[in-house]
mmCIF file of the N, C-alpha and C atoms, coordinates in Angstrom:
data_MODEL
# 
_entry.id   MODEL 
# 
loop_
_atom_site.group_PDB 
_atom_site.id 
_atom_site.type_symbol 
_atom_site.label_atom_id 
_atom_site.label_alt_id 
_atom_site.label_comp_id 
_atom_site.label_asym_id 
_atom_site.label_entity_id 
_atom_site.label_seq_id 
_atom_site.pdbx_PDB_ins_code 
_atom_site.Cartn_x 
_atom_site.Cartn_y 
_atom_site.Cartn_z 
_atom_site.occupancy 
_atom_site.B_iso_or_equiv 
_atom_site.pdbx_formal_charge 
_atom_site.auth_seq_id 
_atom_site.auth_comp_id 
_atom_site.auth_asym_id 
_atom_site.auth_atom_id 
_atom_site.pdbx_PDB_model_num 
ATOM 1   N N  . MET A 1 1  ? -49.256 56.503 57.663 1.00 0.00 ? 1  MET A N  1 
ATOM 2   C CA . MET A 1 1  ? -47.816 56.732 56.975 1.00 0.00 ? 1  MET A CA 1 
ATOM 3   C C  . MET A 1 1  ? -48.079 57.164 55.412 1.00 0.00 ? 1  MET A C  1 
ATOM 4   N N  . LYS A 1 2  ? -47.014 58.211 54.963 1.00 0.00 ? 2  LYS A N  1 
ATOM 5   C CA . LYS A 1 2  ? -47.907 58.702 53.676 1.00 0.00 ? 2  LYS A CA 1 
ATOM 6   C C  . LYS A 1 2  ? -46.227 58.479 52.662 1.00 0.00 ? 2  LYS A C  1 
ATOM 7   N N  . LEU A 1 3  ? -46.160 57.586 51.878 1.00 0.00 ? 3  LEU A N  1 
ATOM 8   C CA . LEU A 1 3  ? -45.297 57.437 50.715 1.00 0.00 ? 3  LEU A CA 1 
ATOM 9   C C  . LEU A 1 3  ? -45.425 58.543 49.132 1.00 0.00 ? 3  LEU A C  1 
ATOM 10  N N  . LYS A 1 4  ? -43.991 58.392 49.117 1.00 0.00 ? 4  LYS A N  1 
ATOM 11  C CA . LYS A 1 4  ? -44.427 59.735 47.877 1.00 0.00 ? 4  LYS A CA 1 
ATOM 12  C C  . LYS A 1 4  ? -43.038 59.314 46.566 1.00 0.00 ? 4  LYS A C  1 
ATOM 13  N N  . LEU A 1 5  ? -43.711 59.027 45.360 1.00 0.00 ? 5  LEU A N  1 
ATOM 14  C CA . LEU A 1 5  ? -43.127 59.001 44.477 1.00 0.00 ? 5  LEU A CA 1 
ATOM 15  C C  . LEU A 1 5  ? -43.076 59.440 43.220 1.00 0.00 ? 5  LEU A C  1 
ATOM 16  N N  . ASP A 1 6  ? -42.159 60.375 42.918 1.00 0.00 ? 6  ASP A N  1 
ATOM 17  C CA . ASP A 1 6  ? -41.732 61.497 41.693 1.00 0.00 ? 6  ASP A CA 1 
ATOM 18  C C  . ASP A 1 6  ? -41.265 60.877 40.428 1.00 0.00 ? 6  ASP A C  1 
ATOM 19  N N  . LEU A 1 7  ? -41.906 60.616 39.536 1.00 0.00 ? 7  LEU A N  1 
ATOM 20  C CA . LEU A 1 7  ? -41.751 59.836 38.030 1.00 0.00 ? 7  LEU A CA 1 
ATOM 21  C C  . LEU A 1 7  ? -40.983 60.866 37.096 1.00 0.00 ? 7  LEU A C  1 
ATOM 22  N N  . HIS A 1 8  ? -40.655 62.184 37.624 1.00 0.00 ? 8  HIS A N  1 
ATOM 23  C CA . HIS A 1 8  ? -40.012 63.061 36.714 1.00 0.00 ? 8  HIS A CA 1 
ATOM 24  C C  . HIS A 1 8  ? -38.768 62.678 35.988 1.00 0.00 ? 8  HIS A C  1 
ATOM 25  N N  . PRO A 1 9  ? -37.834 62.314 37.207 1.00 0.00 ? 9  PRO A N  1 
ATOM 26  C CA . PRO A 1 9  ? -36.538 61.588 36.607 1.00 0.00 ? 9  PRO A CA 1 
ATOM 27  C C  . PRO A 1 9  ? -36.520 60.240 35.686 1.00 0.00 ? 9  PRO A C  1 
ATOM 28  N N  . ILE A 1 10 ? -37.697 59.620 35.658 1.00 0.00 ? 10 ILE A N  1 
ATOM 29  C CA . ILE A 1 10 ? -37.722 58.688 34.554 1.00 0.00 ? 10 ILE A CA 1 
ATOM 30  C C  . ILE A 1 10 ? -38.870 58.468 33.746 1.00 0.00 ? 10 ILE A C  1 
ATOM 31  N N  . TYR A 1 11 ? -39.616 59.649 33.652 1.00 0.00 ? 11 TYR A N  1 
ATOM 32  C CA . TYR A 1 11 ? -40.397 59.930 32.723 1.00 0.00 ? 11 TYR A CA 1 
ATOM 33  C C  . TYR A 1 11 ? -39.996 59.226 30.862 1.00 0.00 ? 11 TYR A C  1 
ATOM 34  N N  . ASN A 1 12 ? -39.415 58.760 30.710 1.00 0.00 ? 12 ASN A N  1 
ATOM 35  C CA . ASN A 1 12 ? -39.344 58.434 29.546 1.00 0.00 ? 12 ASN A CA 1 
ATOM 36  C C  . ASN A 1 12 ? -38.481 56.979 29.509 1.00 0.00 ? 12 ASN A C  1 
ATOM 37  N N  . ARG A 1 13 ? -38.424 56.034 30.800 1.00 0.00 ? 13 ARG A N  1 
ATOM 38  C CA . ARG A 1 13 ? -38.209 54.891 30.744 1.00 0.00 ? 13 ARG A CA 1 
ATOM 39  C C  . ARG A 1 13 ? -38.921 54.288 31.110 1.00 0.00 ? 13 ARG A C  1 
ATOM 40  N N  . GLY A 1 14 ? -39.852 53.720 30.235 1.00 0.00 ? 14 GLY A N  1 
ATOM 41  C CA . GLY A 1 14 ? -41.470 52.744 30.272 1.00 0.00 ? 14 GLY A CA 1 
ATOM 42  C C  . GLY A 1 14 ? -40.826 51.692 31.425 1.00 0.00 ? 14 GLY A C  1 
ATOM 43  N N  . GLY A 1 15 ? -40.068 50.834 31.203 1.00 0.00 ? 15 GLY A N  1 
ATOM 44  C CA . GLY A 1 15 ? -39.793 49.288 32.303 1.00 0.00 ? 15 GLY A CA 1 
ATOM 45  C C  . GLY A 1 15 ? -39.233 49.811 33.574 1.00 0.00 ? 15 GLY A C  1 
ATOM 46  N N  . GLU A 1 16 ? -38.301 51.042 33.676 1.00 0.00 ? 16 GLU A N  1 
ATOM 47  C CA . GLU A 1 16 ? -38.114 51.481 34.850 1.00 0.00 ? 16 GLU A CA 1 
ATOM 48  C C  . GLU A 1 16 ? -39.571 52.169 36.084 1.00 0.00 ? 16 GLU A C  1 
ATOM 49  N N  . ILE A 1 17 ? -40.387 52.931 34.685 1.00 0.00 ? 17 ILE A N  1 
ATOM 50  C CA . ILE A 1 17 ? -41.605 53.256 35.648 1.00 0.00 ? 17 ILE A CA 1 
ATOM 51  C C  . ILE A 1 17 ? -42.321 52.571 36.359 1.00 0.00 ? 17 ILE A C  1 
ATOM 52  N N  . ASP A 1 18 ? -42.605 51.258 35.611 1.00 0.00 ? 18 ASP A N  1 
ATOM 53  C CA . ASP A 1 18 ? -43.283 50.133 36.112 1.00 0.00 ? 18 ASP A CA 1 
ATOM 54  C C  . ASP A 1 18 ? -42.898 49.508 37.226 1.00 0.00 ? 18 ASP A C  1 
ATOM 55  N N  . LYS A 1 19 ? -41.387 49.376 37.078 1.00 0.00 ? 19 LYS A N  1 
ATOM 56  C CA . LYS A 1 19 ? -40.558 48.922 38.326 1.00 0.00 ? 19 LYS A CA 1 
ATOM 57  C C  . LYS A 1 19 ? -40.760 50.023 39.804 1.00 0.00 ? 19 LYS A C  1 
ATOM 58  N N  . ALA A 1 20 ? -40.679 50.976 39.324 1.00 0.00 ? 20 ALA A N  1 
ATOM 59  C CA . ALA A 1 20 ? -41.032 52.072 40.403 1.00 0.00 ? 20 ALA A CA 1 
ATOM 60  C C  . ALA A 1 20 ? -42.257 52.298 40.848 1.00 0.00 ? 20 ALA A C  1 
ATOM 61  N N  . LEU A 1 21 ? -43.424 51.955 40.055 1.00 0.00 ? 21 LEU A N  1 
ATOM 62  C CA . LEU A 1 21 ? -44.893 51.635 40.617 1.00 0.00 ? 21 LEU A CA 1 
ATOM 63  C C  . LEU A 1 21 ? -44.266 50.413 41.604 1.00 0.00 ? 21 LEU A C  1 
ATOM 64  N N  . ARG A 1 22 ? -44.536 49.737 40.845 1.00 0.00 ? 22 ARG A N  1 
ATOM 65  C CA . ARG A 1 22 ? -44.431 47.939 41.653 1.00 0.00 ? 22 ARG A CA 1 
ATOM 66  C C  . ARG A 1 22 ? -43.837 48.209 42.901 1.00 0.00 ? 22 ARG A C  1 
ATOM 67  N N  . GLY A 1 23 ? -42.518 49.073 43.038 1.00 0.00 ? 23 GLY A N  1 
ATOM 68  C CA . GLY A 1 23 ? -41.582 48.945 44.404 1.00 0.00 ? 23 GLY A CA 1 
ATOM 69  C C  . GLY A 1 23 ? -42.697 49.566 45.043 1.00 0.00 ? 23 GLY A C  1 
ATOM 70  N N  . ILE A 1 24 ? -43.203 51.241 44.743 1.00 0.00 ? 24 ILE A N  1 
ATOM 71  C CA . ILE A 1 24 ? -43.469 51.792 45.819 1.00 0.00 ? 24 ILE A CA 1 
ATOM 72  C C  . ILE A 1 24 ? -44.811 51.107 46.468 1.00 0.00 ? 24 ILE A C  1 
ATOM 73  N N  . ILE A 1 25 ? -45.763 50.374 46.067 1.00 0.00 ? 25 ILE A N  1 
ATOM 74  C CA . ILE A 1 25 ? -46.836 49.626 46.277 1.00 0.00 ? 25 ILE A CA 1 
ATOM 75  C C  . ILE A 1 25 ? -46.354 48.715 47.202 1.00 0.00 ? 25 ILE A C  1 
ATOM 76  N N  . ASP A 1 26 ? -45.443 47.726 47.020 1.00 0.00 ? 26 ASP A N  1 
ATOM 77  C CA . ASP A 1 26 ? -44.749 46.948 47.971 1.00 0.00 ? 26 ASP A CA 1 
ATOM 78  C C  . ASP A 1 26 ? -44.314 47.272 48.818 1.00 0.00 ? 26 ASP A C  1 
ATOM 79  N N  . GLU A 1 27 ? -43.546 48.619 48.995 1.00 0.00 ? 27 GLU A N  1 
ATOM 80  C CA . GLU A 1 27 ? -43.544 49.319 50.070 1.00 0.00 ? 27 GLU A CA 1 
ATOM 81  C C  . GLU A 1 27 ? -44.152 49.928 50.709 1.00 0.00 ? 27 GLU A C  1 
ATOM 82  N N  . ALA A 1 28 ? -45.080 50.221 50.499 1.00 0.00 ? 28 ALA A N  1 
ATOM 83  C CA . ALA A 1 28 ? -46.638 50.515 51.038 1.00 0.00 ? 28 ALA A CA 1 
ATOM 84  C C  . ALA A 1 28 ? -47.158 49.552 51.734 1.00 0.00 ? 28 ALA A C  1 
ATOM 85  N N  . ILE A 1 29 ? -47.320 48.330 50.950 1.00 0.00 ? 29 ILE A N  1 
ATOM 86  C CA . ILE A 1 29 ? -48.072 47.600 52.136 1.00 0.00 ? 29 ILE A CA 1 
ATOM 87  C C  . ILE A 1 29 ? -46.960 46.876 52.764 1.00 0.00 ? 29 ILE A C  1 
ATOM 88  N N  . ARG A 1 30 ? -45.682 46.601 52.540 1.00 0.00 ? 30 ARG A N  1 
ATOM 89  C CA . ARG A 1 30 ? -44.750 46.358 53.981 1.00 0.00 ? 30 ARG A CA 1 
ATOM 90  C C  . ARG A 1 30 ? -44.715 47.174 55.239 1.00 0.00 ? 30 ARG A C  1 
ATOM 91  N N  . LYS A 1 31 ? -44.857 48.542 54.735 1.00 0.00 ? 31 LYS A N  1 
ATOM 92  C CA . LYS A 1 31 ? -44.582 49.292 55.499 1.00 0.00 ? 31 LYS A CA 1 
ATOM 93  C C  . LYS A 1 31 ? -46.205 50.188 56.152 1.00 0.00 ? 31 LYS A C  1 
ATOM 94  N N  . LYS A 1 32 ? -47.030 49.229 55.784 1.00 0.00 ? 32 LYS A N  1 
ATOM 95  C CA . LYS A 1 32 ? -48.470 49.813 55.838 1.00 0.00 ? 32 LYS A CA 1 
ATOM 96  C C  . LYS A 1 32 ? -48.939 51.057 56.003 1.00 0.00 ? 32 LYS A C  1 
ATOM 97  N N  . ALA A 1 33 ? -48.635 51.476 55.061 1.00 0.00 ? 33 ALA A N  1 
ATOM 98  C CA . ALA A 1 33 ? -48.928 53.041 54.624 1.00 0.00 ? 33 ALA A CA 1 
ATOM 99  C C  . ALA A 1 33 ? -50.320 53.065 54.167 1.00 0.00 ? 33 ALA A C  1 
ATOM 100 N N  . THR A 1 34 ? -50.652 54.510 54.323 1.00 0.00 ? 34 THR A N  1 
ATOM 101 C CA . THR A 1 34 ? -52.086 54.362 54.376 1.00 0.00 ? 34 THR A CA 1 
ATOM 102 C C  . THR A 1 34 ? -52.544 55.214 52.823 1.00 0.00 ? 34 THR A C  1 
ATOM 103 N N  . GLU A 1 35 ? -51.234 55.946 52.377 1.00 0.00 ? 35 GLU A N  1 
ATOM 104 C CA . GLU A 1 35 ? -51.250 56.627 51.273 1.00 0.00 ? 35 GLU A CA 1 
ATOM 105 C C  . GLU A 1 35 ? -49.964 56.865 50.703 1.00 0.00 ? 35 GLU A C  1 
ATOM 106 N N  . VAL A 1 36 ? -50.343 56.773 49.316 1.00 0.00 ? 36 VAL A N  1 
ATOM 107 C CA . VAL A 1 36 ? -49.043 56.741 48.435 1.00 0.00 ? 36 VAL A CA 1 
ATOM 108 C C  . VAL A 1 36 ? -49.021 57.995 47.553 1.00 0.00 ? 36 VAL A C  1 
ATOM 109 N N  . GLU A 1 37 ? -48.361 59.167 47.479 1.00 0.00 ? 37 GLU A N  1 
ATOM 110 C CA . GLU A 1 37 ? -48.737 59.971 46.239 1.00 0.00 ? 37 GLU A CA 1 
ATOM 111 C C  . GLU A 1 37 ? -47.921 59.624 45.156 1.00 0.00 ? 37 GLU A C  1 
ATOM 112 N N  . ILE A 1 38 ? -48.892 59.929 44.031 1.00 0.00 ? 38 ILE A N  1 
ATOM 113 C CA . ILE A 1 38 ? -47.332 59.706 42.844 1.00 0.00 ? 38 ILE A CA 1 
ATOM 114 C C  . ILE A 1 38 ? -47.635 60.794 41.729 1.00 0.00 ? 38 ILE A C  1 
ATOM 115 N N  . ILE A 1 39 ? -46.398 61.426 41.687 1.00 0.00 ? 39 ILE A N  1 
ATOM 116 C CA . ILE A 1 39 ? -46.168 62.464 40.689 1.00 0.00 ? 39 ILE A CA 1 
ATOM 117 C C  . ILE A 1 39 ? -45.982 62.215 39.288 1.00 0.00 ? 39 ILE A C  1 
ATOM 118 N N  . PRO A 1 40 ? -46.902 61.712 38.516 1.00 0.00 ? 40 PRO A N  1 
ATOM 119 C CA . PRO A 1 40 ? -46.058 61.730 37.033 1.00 0.00 ? 40 PRO A CA 1 
ATOM 120 C C  . PRO A 1 40 ? -46.275 62.755 36.257 1.00 0.00 ? 40 PRO A C  1 
ATOM 121 N N  . GLY A 1 41 ? -46.430 64.356 36.991 1.00 0.00 ? 41 GLY A N  1 
ATOM 122 C CA . GLY A 1 41 ? -46.402 65.546 36.074 1.00 0.00 ? 41 GLY A CA 1 
ATOM 123 C C  . GLY A 1 41 ? -47.473 65.990 35.355 1.00 0.00 ? 41 GLY A C  1 
ATOM 124 N N  . LYS A 1 42 ? -47.742 67.160 35.062 1.00 0.00 ? 42 LYS A N  1 
ATOM 125 C CA . LYS A 1 42 ? -48.584 67.634 34.121 1.00 0.00 ? 42 LYS A CA 1 
ATOM 126 C C  . LYS A 1 42 ? -48.341 67.467 32.568 1.00 0.00 ? 42 LYS A C  1 
ATOM 127 N N  . GLY A 1 43 ? -47.248 67.451 31.860 1.00 0.00 ? 43 GLY A N  1 
ATOM 128 C CA . GLY A 1 43 ? -47.522 66.987 30.525 1.00 0.00 ? 43 GLY A CA 1 
ATOM 129 C C  . GLY A 1 43 ? -48.406 67.451 29.720 1.00 0.00 ? 43 GLY A C  1 
ATOM 130 N N  . SER A 1 44 ? -48.250 66.131 28.526 1.00 0.00 ? 44 SER A N  1 
ATOM 131 C CA . SER A 1 44 ? -49.205 65.808 27.656 1.00 0.00 ? 44 SER A CA 1 
ATOM 132 C C  . SER A 1 44 ? -50.731 65.019 28.741 1.00 0.00 ? 44 SER A C  1 
ATOM 133 N N  . GLY A 1 45 ? -50.065 64.426 29.724 1.00 0.00 ? 45 GLY A N  1 
ATOM 134 C CA . GLY A 1 45 ? -50.966 63.479 30.333 1.00 0.00 ? 45 GLY A CA 1 
ATOM 135 C C  . GLY A 1 45 ? -50.845 62.185 30.123 1.00 0.00 ? 45 GLY A C  1 
ATOM 136 N N  . GLN A 1 46 ? -49.716 61.495 29.374 1.00 0.00 ? 46 GLN A N  1 
ATOM 137 C CA . GLN A 1 46 ? -49.159 60.495 28.648 1.00 0.00 ? 46 GLN A CA 1 
ATOM 138 C C  . GLN A 1 46 ? -48.947 59.532 29.916 1.00 0.00 ? 46 GLN A C  1 
ATOM 139 N N  . LEU A 1 47 ? -48.089 60.302 30.409 1.00 0.00 ? 47 LEU A N  1 
ATOM 140 C CA . LEU A 1 47 ? -47.629 59.549 31.792 1.00 0.00 ? 47 LEU A CA 1 
ATOM 141 C C  . LEU A 1 47 ? -48.716 59.193 32.330 1.00 0.00 ? 47 LEU A C  1 
ATOM 142 N N  . LYS A 1 48 ? -49.469 60.017 33.125 1.00 0.00 ? 48 LYS A N  1 
ATOM 143 C CA . LYS A 1 48 ? -50.447 59.854 33.982 1.00 0.00 ? 48 LYS A CA 1 
ATOM 144 C C  . LYS A 1 48 ? -51.651 58.617 33.547 1.00 0.00 ? 48 LYS A C  1 
ATOM 145 N N  . LYS A 1 49 ? -51.320 58.564 32.502 1.00 0.00 ? 49 LYS A N  1 
ATOM 146 C CA . LYS A 1 49 ? -52.385 57.575 31.730 1.00 0.00 ? 49 LYS A CA 1 
ATOM 147 C C  . LYS A 1 49 ? -51.642 56.127 31.801 1.00 0.00 ? 49 LYS A C  1 
ATOM 148 N N  . LYS A 1 50 ? -50.201 55.951 31.716 1.00 0.00 ? 50 LYS A N  1 
ATOM 149 C CA . LYS A 1 50 ? -49.489 55.094 31.748 1.00 0.00 ? 50 LYS A CA 1 
ATOM 150 C C  . LYS A 1 50 ? -49.644 54.581 33.103 1.00 0.00 ? 50 LYS A C  1 
ATOM 151 N N  . VAL A 1 51 ? -49.547 55.603 34.255 1.00 0.00 ? 51 VAL A N  1 
ATOM 152 C CA . VAL A 1 51 ? -49.885 55.101 35.283 1.00 0.00 ? 51 VAL A CA 1 
ATOM 153 C C  . VAL A 1 51 ? -50.992 54.998 36.215 1.00 0.00 ? 51 VAL A C  1 
ATOM 154 N N  . LEU A 1 52 ? -52.029 55.276 35.598 1.00 0.00 ? 52 LEU A N  1 
ATOM 155 C CA . LEU A 1 52 ? -53.464 54.727 35.773 1.00 0.00 ? 52 LEU A CA 1 
ATOM 156 C C  . LEU A 1 52 ? -53.947 53.209 35.032 1.00 0.00 ? 52 LEU A C  1 
ATOM 157 N N  . ARG A 1 53 ? -53.248 53.272 34.181 1.00 0.00 ? 53 ARG A N  1 
ATOM 158 C CA . ARG A 1 53 ? -53.183 51.717 33.303 1.00 0.00 ? 53 ARG A CA 1 
ATOM 159 C C  . ARG A 1 53 ? -52.654 50.864 34.291 1.00 0.00 ? 53 ARG A C  1 
ATOM 160 N N  . PHE A 1 54 ? -51.290 51.298 34.603 1.00 0.00 ? 54 PHE A N  1 
ATOM 161 C CA . PHE A 1 54 ? -50.997 50.138 35.574 1.00 0.00 ? 54 PHE A CA 1 
ATOM 162 C C  . PHE A 1 54 ? -51.303 49.793 36.888 1.00 0.00 ? 54 PHE A C  1 
ATOM 163 N N  . LEU A 1 55 ? -52.292 50.862 37.454 1.00 0.00 ? 55 LEU A N  1 
ATOM 164 C CA . LEU A 1 55 ? -52.991 50.793 38.591 1.00 0.00 ? 55 LEU A CA 1 
ATOM 165 C C  . LEU A 1 55 ? -54.319 50.109 38.361 1.00 0.00 ? 55 LEU A C  1 
ATOM 166 N N  . GLU A 1 56 ? -54.921 49.792 36.908 1.00 0.00 ? 56 GLU A N  1 
ATOM 167 C CA . GLU A 1 56 ? -56.247 49.358 36.822 1.00 0.00 ? 56 GLU A CA 1 
ATOM 168 C C  . GLU A 1 56 ? -55.685 47.882 36.575 1.00 0.00 ? 56 GLU A C  1 
ATOM 169 N N  . GLN A 1 57 ? -54.496 47.001 36.776 1.00 0.00 ? 57 GLN A N  1 
ATOM 170 C CA . GLN A 1 57 ? -54.527 45.834 36.325 1.00 0.00 ? 57 GLN A CA 1 
ATOM 171 C C  . GLN A 1 57 ? -54.728 44.983 37.280 1.00 0.00 ? 57 GLN A C  1 
ATOM 172 N N  . LYS A 1 58 ? -55.410 44.149 37.068 1.00 0.00 ? 58 LYS A N  1 
ATOM 173 C CA . LYS A 1 58 ? -56.395 43.298 38.022 1.00 0.00 ? 58 LYS A CA 1 
ATOM 174 C C  . LYS A 1 58 ? -55.419 42.779 39.217 1.00 0.00 ? 58 LYS A C  1 
ATOM 175 N N  . GLU A 1 59 ? -54.389 42.675 39.227 1.00 0.00 ? 59 GLU A N  1 
ATOM 176 C CA . GLU A 1 59 ? -53.258 41.904 40.291 1.00 0.00 ? 59 GLU A CA 1 
ATOM 177 C C  . GLU A 1 59 ? -53.036 43.281 41.055 1.00 0.00 ? 59 GLU A C  1 
ATOM 178 N N  . ILE A 1 60 ? -52.462 44.303 40.442 1.00 0.00 ? 60 ILE A N  1 
ATOM 179 C CA . ILE A 1 60 ? -52.168 45.412 41.391 1.00 0.00 ? 60 ILE A CA 1 
ATOM 180 C C  . ILE A 1 60 ? -53.785 46.369 41.824 1.00 0.00 ? 60 ILE A C  1 
ATOM 181 N N  . LYS A 1 61 ? -54.778 46.340 41.151 1.00 0.00 ? 61 LYS A N  1 
ATOM 182 C CA . LYS A 1 61 ? -55.623 46.730 41.954 1.00 0.00 ? 61 LYS A CA 1 
ATOM 183 C C  . LYS A 1 61 ? -56.399 45.966 43.270 1.00 0.00 ? 61 LYS A C  1 
ATOM 184 N N  . ALA A 1 62 ? -55.930 44.815 42.990 1.00 0.00 ? 62 ALA A N  1 
ATOM 185 C CA . ALA A 1 62 ? -56.376 43.983 44.142 1.00 0.00 ? 62 ALA A CA 1 
ATOM 186 C C  . ALA A 1 62 ? -55.756 44.416 45.690 1.00 0.00 ? 62 ALA A C  1 
ATOM 187 N N  . LEU A 1 63 ? -54.220 45.300 45.514 1.00 0.00 ? 63 LEU A N  1 
ATOM 188 C CA . LEU A 1 63 ? -53.488 45.455 46.626 1.00 0.00 ? 63 LEU A CA 1 
ATOM 189 C C  . LEU A 1 63 ? -53.775 46.859 47.363 1.00 0.00 ? 63 LEU A C  1 
ATOM 190 N N  . TYR A 1 64 ? -54.696 47.665 47.065 1.00 0.00 ? 64 TYR A N  1 
ATOM 191 C CA . TYR A 1 64 ? -55.228 48.936 47.008 1.00 0.00 ? 64 TYR A CA 1 
ATOM 192 C C  . TYR A 1 64 ? -56.548 49.044 47.222 1.00 0.00 ? 64 TYR A C  1 
ATOM 193 N N  . HIS A 1 65 ? -57.007 50.283 48.185 1.00 0.00 ? 65 HIS A N  1 
ATOM 194 C CA . HIS A 1 65 ? -58.516 50.393 48.479 1.00 0.00 ? 65 HIS A CA 1 
ATOM 195 C C  . HIS A 1 65 ? -58.649 51.371 47.350 1.00 0.00 ? 65 HIS A C  1 
ATOM 196 N N  . ARG A 1 66 ? -58.574 52.625 47.200 1.00 0.00 ? 66 ARG A N  1 
ATOM 197 C CA . ARG A 1 66 ? -58.952 53.493 45.981 1.00 0.00 ? 66 ARG A CA 1 
ATOM 198 C C  . ARG A 1 66 ? -57.958 54.186 45.516 1.00 0.00 ? 66 ARG A C  1 
ATOM 199 N N  . ILE A 1 67 ? -58.364 55.164 44.484 1.00 0.00 ? 67 ILE A N  1 
ATOM 200 C CA . ILE A 1 67 ? -56.992 56.220 43.718 1.00 0.00 ? 67 ILE A CA 1 
ATOM 201 C C  . ILE A 1 67 ? -58.133 57.240 43.760 1.00 0.00 ? 67 ILE A C  1 
ATOM 202 N N  . ASP A 1 68 ? -57.389 58.474 44.072 1.00 0.00 ? 68 ASP A N  1 
ATOM 203 C CA . ASP A 1 68 ? -57.913 59.625 43.884 1.00 0.00 ? 68 ASP A CA 1 
ATOM 204 C C  . ASP A 1 68 ? -57.182 60.612 43.114 1.00 0.00 ? 68 ASP A C  1 
ATOM 205 N N  . LYS A 1 69 ? -57.735 61.601 42.070 1.00 0.00 ? 69 LYS A N  1 
ATOM 206 C CA . LYS A 1 69 ? -57.058 62.492 41.724 1.00 0.00 ? 69 LYS A CA 1 
ATOM 207 C C  . LYS A 1 69 ? -57.136 63.619 42.292 1.00 0.00 ? 69 LYS A C  1 
ATOM 208 N N  . ASP A 1 70 ? -56.226 64.702 42.283 1.00 0.00 ? 70 ASP A N  1 
ATOM 209 C CA . ASP A 1 70 ? -55.932 66.060 42.815 1.00 0.00 ? 70 ASP A CA 1 
ATOM 210 C C  . ASP A 1 70 ? -56.610 66.562 41.809 1.00 0.00 ? 70 ASP A C  1 
ATOM 211 N N  . ALA A 1 71 ? -57.859 67.108 42.755 1.00 0.00 ? 71 ALA A N  1 
ATOM 212 C CA . ALA A 1 71 ? -58.350 68.183 41.929 1.00 0.00 ? 71 ALA A CA 1 
ATOM 213 C C  . ALA A 1 71 ? -57.870 69.539 41.590 1.00 0.00 ? 71 ALA A C  1 
ATOM 214 N N  . LYS A 1 72 ? -57.242 70.055 42.581 1.00 0.00 ? 72 LYS A N  1 
ATOM 215 C CA . LYS A 1 72 ? -56.370 71.042 42.120 1.00 0.00 ? 72 LYS A CA 1 
ATOM 216 C C  . LYS A 1 72 ? -54.931 71.366 41.275 1.00 0.00 ? 72 LYS A C  1 
ATOM 217 N N  . ASN A 1 73 ? -54.512 69.437 41.166 1.00 0.00 ? 73 ASN A N  1 
ATOM 218 C CA . ASN A 1 73 ? -53.125 69.716 40.448 1.00 0.00 ? 73 ASN A CA 1 
ATOM 219 C C  . ASN A 1 73 ? -53.108 68.582 39.842 1.00 0.00 ? 73 ASN A C  1 
ATOM 220 N N  . HIS A 1 74 ? -53.653 68.482 38.491 1.00 0.00 ? 74 HIS A N  1 
ATOM 221 C CA . HIS A 1 74 ? -53.849 67.382 37.773 1.00 0.00 ? 74 HIS A CA 1 
ATOM 222 C C  . HIS A 1 74 ? -52.399 66.447 37.516 1.00 0.00 ? 74 HIS A C  1 
ATOM 223 N N  . GLY A 1 75 ? -51.643 66.919 38.296 1.00 0.00 ? 75 GLY A N  1 
ATOM 224 C CA . GLY A 1 75 ? -50.032 66.334 37.977 1.00 0.00 ? 75 GLY A CA 1 
ATOM 225 C C  . GLY A 1 75 ? -49.675 65.215 38.957 1.00 0.00 ? 75 GLY A C  1 
ATOM 226 N N  . ARG A 1 76 ? -50.573 64.701 39.793 1.00 0.00 ? 76 ARG A N  1 
ATOM 227 C CA . ARG A 1 76 ? -50.282 63.791 40.982 1.00 0.00 ? 76 ARG A CA 1 
ATOM 228 C C  . ARG A 1 76 ? -51.842 63.192 41.094 1.00 0.00 ? 76 ARG A C  1 
ATOM 229 N N  . LEU A 1 77 ? -51.518 61.587 41.664 1.00 0.00 ? 77 LEU A N  1 
ATOM 230 C CA . LEU A 1 77 ? -52.423 60.823 42.071 1.00 0.00 ? 77 LEU A CA 1 
ATOM 231 C C  . LEU A 1 77 ? -52.081 60.473 43.919 1.00 0.00 ? 77 LEU A C  1 
ATOM 232 N N  . PHE A 1 78 ? -53.525 59.979 43.881 1.00 0.00 ? 78 PHE A N  1 
ATOM 233 C CA . PHE A 1 78 ? -53.101 59.259 45.226 1.00 0.00 ? 78 PHE A CA 1 
ATOM 234 C C  . PHE A 1 78 ? -53.552 57.965 45.349 1.00 0.00 ? 78 PHE A C  1 
ATOM 235 N N  . VAL A 1 79 ? -53.065 57.102 46.054 1.00 0.00 ? 79 VAL A N  1 
ATOM 236 C CA . VAL A 1 79 ? -53.598 55.875 46.498 1.00 0.00 ? 79 VAL A CA 1 
ATOM 237 C C  . VAL A 1 79 ? -53.432 55.263 47.718 1.00 0.00 ? 79 VAL A C  1 
ATOM 238 N N  . TYR A 1 80 ? -54.733 54.997 47.881 1.00 0.00 ? 80 TYR A N  1 
ATOM 239 C CA . TYR A 1 80 ? -54.938 54.817 48.904 1.00 0.00 ? 80 TYR A CA 1 
ATOM 240 C C  . TYR A 1 80 ? -54.957 53.437 49.509 1.00 0.00 ? 80 TYR A C  1 
ATOM 241 N N  . PHE A 1 81 ? -54.437 53.276 50.946 1.00 0.00 ? 81 PHE A N  1 
ATOM 242 C CA . PHE A 1 81 ? -54.541 51.710 50.946 1.00 0.00 ? 81 PHE A CA 1 
ATOM 243 C C  . PHE A 1 81 ? -55.505 51.486 52.624 1.00 0.00 ? 81 PHE A C  1 
ATOM 244 N N  . ARG A 1 82 ? -55.765 50.040 52.659 1.00 0.00 ? 82 ARG A N  1 
ATOM 245 C CA . ARG A 1 82 ? -56.500 49.943 53.613 1.00 0.00 ? 82 ARG A CA 1 
ATOM 246 C C  . ARG A 1 82 ? -56.306 48.285 54.594 1.00 0.00 ? 82 ARG A C  1 
ATOM 247 N N  . TYR A 1 83 ? -56.254 48.620 55.503 1.00 0.00 ? 83 TYR A N  1 
ATOM 248 C CA . TYR A 1 83 ? -55.565 47.430 56.237 1.00 0.00 ? 83 TYR A CA 1 
ATOM 249 C C  . TYR A 1 83 ? -56.613 46.817 57.314 1.00 0.00 ? 83 TYR A C  1 
ATOM 250 N N  . LYS A 1 84 ? -56.546 45.296 57.547 1.00 0.00 ? 84 LYS A N  1 
ATOM 251 C CA . LYS A 1 84 ? -57.313 45.235 58.236 1.00 0.00 ? 84 LYS A CA 1 
ATOM 252 C C  . LYS A 1 84 ? -56.878 44.301 59.901 1.00 0.00 ? 84 LYS A C  1 
# 
């Protein structure tokens, strides 16, 4: 299962971004999704940096397996989950 989060509608609302990111991570775990696509958009790259900082937090990092940046489209990230 793959989930998708587009951050375009809330790009300028920091608190809502964190809430949306935490929500999609929790939903992925609840539904045992293997992949989450996060779309911060291309822009200046500030939103993507914010997303990466969020994902690098110790308590969040423990929840997923790895992150990939799309080589062809720098406006999206993939977060992969592994379940035992």
